[in-house]
N, C-alpha and C positions, 0 to 999 in steps of 0.2 A: 507205704505210699498213701498219701492223704489228698483228698479232694474237697474243695470248698467252692460252692457255686451260689451266686445270687442271680435271681431271675424275676421277671415280672410277666404275668399273664394278663392280657388285655381282653376283656369280655364284651359281649354284645349288649349287655345291660348292667345296671347297678347291682353288684353282688351284695353290698352292704345293706341295700334296701330290700332285696329279694330273698335273701337267705339269712337266717338267724345265726348269731355268733356261736351259739351252742351247737348247731348243726355242723358248722365249719370246724369247730374244735373237735367234735366227735369224728368227723371225716379225717382230720389230720392224724388223730391217734390211731385210727384204723390203718392208715397208710404206713405209719411208723412201725406198727406191730407186725403187719403182714406184707403189704405190697412191696415195701422197700427192703424187706429182708429175704424175699423169695429168691431161692437159689444160692444163698450165702450160708456158711457154717454158723452154728449157734453163737450169738453175741456179735456177729459181723453184719455188714450191709450198710445201707444209707439211712439218714435220718433228717427229717425237717426240723431244724433247731429254732427257726423263727419264721413267722408269717405275719402279714398284716393285710387288711382289706380296706381299700379306699375307693369307694364308688365302683367304677368299672374295672379297677385294677387289683390284682392279687400279688403281693410281694412274697417271695420265697427265699429262704436261705437253707441250703442242703449241704451237709457234710457226709463224707463216706470214706470207706477203705477201698481196696482194690477189688473186692468181691462183687459189690454192686456200685459201680462208679457213678459219681454224682450226675453226669450227663445222662446215663441210662435211667437213673432214678427220676430225673426231671421229665424225660419222655414218657416213662410209665405214669408219672403223676399227672401229666397233661391229659393223657387218654382217660384216666380214671376221673379226673376233675370234669372232663367233658361229659361223662355219663352222669356224674353227681349234679352238675349245674343244669343239665338237660331236663332234669325233673322239675326245675324251677323256670323252664323256658328261657334259659340263658346259655349262650354258646361262647366258645373261646375263639376270638378273632386272630390273635397273634401271640407270639412269645418273644420276649427280648432278654438277651443275656447281658446282665449289667457287669458282672465280674466273675471270672473263673480262674481259680488258683489250684495248681497241682504241685505237691511237694513230695520229694523222695530222697532217700539216701543216695549219695553220689561220691565218686572218687575225687579226691582233692586235685590231682594232677590232670584230670580230663576236662578241659575247658570247652564249654558250649557257648558260642557267641551269638548264634542266630538260628532260629527255627521257623518254618512256615506257620503262619497263623498264631504266632506268639509275639505279643507286643513288648514284653520285658522278661529278662532272665536274670535271676540272682543266684550266685553260688557263694556259700559261706559255711564254714565249719562242717564239711562233709554232707551238706544238704544242697539240693538243687530245687529252686522254685521257679515255676513257669506261670506267667500271667497271660492267659489266652485271649485272643481277639476272634471270637467265633459267634455265629448266629444259629438259629434253629436249623437252617438248611445244612450247615456244616456239622452240627451234632448228628443229624440223621444220616449223614455220609460217613459217620464214625471217625471224623478227623481227630478228636482227642485220643482215641485208641491208636490211630496210625502214628501220631506224634510219640506216644509212649513206646510203640514198637520200634520207631526210628531211633529213639534213645537207647533201647536195648541193643539194637544193631550196632550203634556207635560204641557202646560199652564192650560188646563182644569183639568187634573189629579191632579196638584198641588193644585188647589182650593178645591178639595175634599179630598186630601190625608191627611190633618191634622188629621182627625178622621179615615181615611181609609174607613169608611163607615158611613152613617147616621143611627142613631139608635133611635127608638121611641117605648116606651113600649105600648103594646096593652092589655095585660091580665096577671094577676097573679093568680096562684092556691091558694087554701086554705093552711094555715100552716099545715105541716105534722110532726109527731114525727120523730126524728133522733135517731138511735140506735148505732151510731158508730162515733168516732172522730179521727180515724187514716186514713192514706193514704192506700186505699185498695190494691194498687199495692204492697206496702211493705209487707202487711199482706199475700197476695197471694204467694209472694216469700217465706216467712217464712213457710207457710203451704205446699209448694211444688206444688201449683196449676199451676204456670207459671215459666218460666225461660228465661233469655235473650238468644236469638238466636245468631248465629255467625255474622249476619249482623247488621248494624247500624240501631237503631230505629225499631228493629224487635224482636218479642217474639215467643216462642213456648208455646202454650196453652195446658195445661194438660186436662184430661178427664172432670174434674169438670167445668172449665170455658167453655170448648167446648160445654158441654151439656146445659149450660146457653145460649150460643150463639144460639144454635139450637132451644131452646125454644123461644127465641126472634123472630126468623124467623117464627116459626109456629104461634105465636101470631099475627104477621103482616099478614101472609097469611090468617089465619082463620077469623080475625076480621076486616081486612081492604081490602086486595087485592082481595080475592075471592068475597066478597060481591059487590065490585065495578067492577067486570068483568075482572080483569087482567089475562093475559097469560104470562107464563114464556118464556124467550129467553136466549141465551148465547151470550154475547157481547165479542168481542176480548179484550185482555188485553195488547197487543202490539199495539201502535198507530203510524202509519207512519206520516211523516211531512205533507202530503197533508191533512190529517184529521184535524190536528191542524191549518193549514192555513185556512181551511173552517170554523172551529168552532170559530176562533178568538184567540185561545190560543197561536198561534205562535207569537203574538204581545208581550208577556211578560212572557212566562212559563219558560224561561231558568234558572233562579236561583233555581227553585224548581223541575226541571224534573229529573227523573232517565232515563238516556240515554241508548238506545239500539244500538249496533254496530254489523256489520257483517264483516267477513274476506273479504279482497279485492280479495282473491282467496283461494281455498281449496288445491292448489298445495302444497304437503308436503315439496318440496324443498324451497318454499317461506318462510315456517315456520321453516325450519331446524335450523337456527341460534337461534331462540327463544327456541326451545326444547333443543338444546345442552347447552345453557346457564343455563337453569333450572337444567339439569342433573348434571352439574358441580358445581353449587352454591347452589342448593335447594332454590333459590329465583326466584320469578316470575319477569321477566324483563319488567316492565310496559312501559318504554319508547320505547322499541323495539316493543311491541305489538301495541302501539298507532300509529306507522308508518304503520301498516299493517291492520288497521281496518277502517271502514267507518260508521259514524253515520247515521242511517236510520230512527230514530224516538225515541220514549221513551216508558216507561211502563205506564200503565193506570194511569192517573192523575185525571181527572174528568171522571166518568164512562160512561156517555152517548154518548160523541162525536163519538166513533167508531161505535156505533149502527147506526148512520145516513147514513153510506155507504149503508145500506140495502135499503134505500129509495132514494139514490142519483139519481137525474134527473127524478124521477118518478112523474106521475100525479095520484092523489088519488081520487076515487069517493066519493062524499060528504056523501053518505048513510052509509059508514063504520065508520064514526066518532061518538064519539071520539075513538081513538086508545089508548089502555092502556096495557103496557107491563112492565115487570121487569126483572132484572138480579141479580143473587147472585152467580156467577160462579167463582169468583176469587178475588185476592187482588188488591188494589190500592196502588200507590207509590208516595210519595212526600218527597223531601229533606227538612227537617224541620229546618236545620241550627242549631242554639243553643237552639231551643225551645222544645227539646225533654223532655217529662216527663211522666213516668209511662205508662199505657196502653191508656191514653187519648190523647197523642201527639206523634205520631209515624211517621216513614218513610214508614212502610208497615202496611196496615190496611184492614179490611173487611167490606163490605157494601152490603146492598140490595139497588139497584138503581131502582127507580120507574120513568117511563117516560109516559107522556100522551100528545096526539096530537089532535088538533081539531080547530074549529073556535074560534075566540077571546072569545066570551061569554062562549063557552063550556069549554075552558081551565081555565078561571077565576072561573067558577062555580065548576069545578072538584077540583081545588085547595082548595076551601072552604070545600068540602066533605072530602078531605084528612085531613084538619086541625081538623075537628070535630072528625074524627076517631082517630087521634093521641091523642086528649084530653081524649077520653074515655080510651084509653090504658094506658096513663100515670096515670090517676086517679084510674082505676079499677084493673090493673095488677101490675104496678110498685109502685103505691101509693107514688110517690115522690112529693117534693115541686119544682115547676117549674114556669117559666114565658115565655111569648110570646112577641116577639118584631119584628117590621118592620124594615128591614135594606135595605139600598140602596147602594150596592157596588159601589165604585168610577168608576169602569170600565164601568158602564152603561152610565155615563156622556160622556166617551170617544166614546161610540158607538151611541151617539145621543139619548139616551133613558131617559135622566134626566126628561123630561116632563112627560113621562108615569110613571116614578117612583114616581113623586110627586102626581100623581093621584092614586097611589097604584094599578096600573094595571100590571106593570112590576117591579119585585123586589123579595125579599125573606122574608119569615117569618122564624125567628130563634126561636128555643126552647132552653131555658137555664135552668140549674138546679144548685142549690148552692151545693158546696162541703164543708160539715161541718168542715173538718180538716183544711181547709185553709180560709174559708169564701168567696172564689172566686166563680164566676158563670162560668159555662162551657157550651158552645153551644154544644148540643148533637143531634140536629135534625133540619132539615130545610124543607121548601116547597118553591120552586122557580117557578115563572112564567117568562119565558124567552122571551116572545113575539115572533116575527118572526125571531129571531136570527138564529136558526138552520135550519128552512125550507128555508130561503133565502140563508144561507151559503152553503147548500147542494142541492139547486135548486129543492126543493120539492114543487109541486103545487097542488091546488084543481081543480077538473074538472069544478066547477062552476066559477072559477077565483077569488073567495073570498080569503081574507087573511088567511093564515094558521099560527097558533101559537102552542107553546109547553110549557111544564113545566117538571120539574124533582124534585125528592126528594130522598135524600140519607139517609138510615138508617145505621148509623155507629155502628156496634155491640160492638166495644171496648168502644165507648162513652156511649152507653146505660148501659153497665156493670159498667163503672166508676161511673156514677151518682147513679145507683141503690145501688151498694155495699158501696159507700161513705156515703149514707144516711141510709141504712137499715142493713148494716153489711154483713158479709159472712155467717151468721147463717140463714139457711132457715126458722127457726121458727119465725124470725122477718119479713118475707116476707108475702105478701097477700096470701090468700088461693088460688086465681086463679093462681098466679105465681107459687106457690109450686106445684100445680096440673100440670101446663104446663111443669115444669122442671123435676119433679119426684125425685127419690133418686139420690144424687150425688155420683158417683162411686169413690171408692178408689182402684187404680190400682198399684201405685208405692209406695215403701218404700225404704228408703236409710239407710245404716249403717254408 
């Protein structure tokens, strides 16, 4: 990695008149030998390769390697120059970055088209060159370092993204009889159990499917959560930006988020033009509205991040661990692009979110208890054919957890069931051990100082229904006795002429 930076220091008085050229040359030599090599291995670091003094301006050209990056060298140099010129009663007023180029080895097939604060990108012969558009403020905010880290993330993500996640089969259930070969969504539409709602990827669930959903919740509560000591909470379903910044979702959630905006003001006069336009045209003027609103976050995407504000900055006594809580209070929202299908791939869906917190060994052990509980439910209540797989999402490599994932300490167990009408497998349940991701992100600590970990597991009611009905049909007589007992009689409320 190579850095080449040109900058100009603007001083409060004439340097060429106030300081002798020999003094400046001696100062530059001192900086090249000591200041700009500090912290670097022998033979490495930064170097001032050219300088010139013109009245109140000092021009500098710095080259460096990765050990003392040129922008760090410049900031060091500015401070040292300030002390040196101060002896001559001259101060430094400002610093201007004329040109900053970073070059590095790069994979031929990995194209980088645009980056923040980069005015030009060149890729040729296995090299990537960045021409930065930065100023002193951005250097002090470490923007060049963050750009380099972003490139490292993109490189690591690309090495994982071919499969999107690594998948390893762990367990397969016994073969089970299938009693249906149609798409259950289409059949429920035909029978009037469900209907498309007005929103995209959104359904209205009639009394029959709603009762099945509630039975799923009771099965989970009675056979899993209550025996494991869980308590119910209500998590927010609007998520401000600060939560996603702390949880890590702000790195890449944008193509899938449902955004929430607030009016810039409630003043009716500010909105009068919008209201008048609608009254005249009966059309909602989206462009005019966009000018008057401010994005403040999004709808619930992953259900547990907003919960962590409850623990933000807190220190927890060791004796209350493990903490086990769950939420079933509302919908989650993800923009699924072109992937919508039936009730199993939606923009709006319903989940029971399960969260547990403890020391590393407690969190891993509790994940195993949840896995055993799910297996019993899938066999005894749903009686479905399913399999269990270890998956390592590529974002874990980005967050430096690839090693833990390989040890199967941090990662996800996915539960998949076959859909007889298509022959495809659908992921309908998961158990995730997230390591210290959330405790660190939300500054939650243990009284003993030991590392705090957490896990989460989402029970998707639509996904459970999709696999159950696809394999066992919409006829309760084909379901297990335990499930029929949990659901009860399916109500008939609506009839249409």
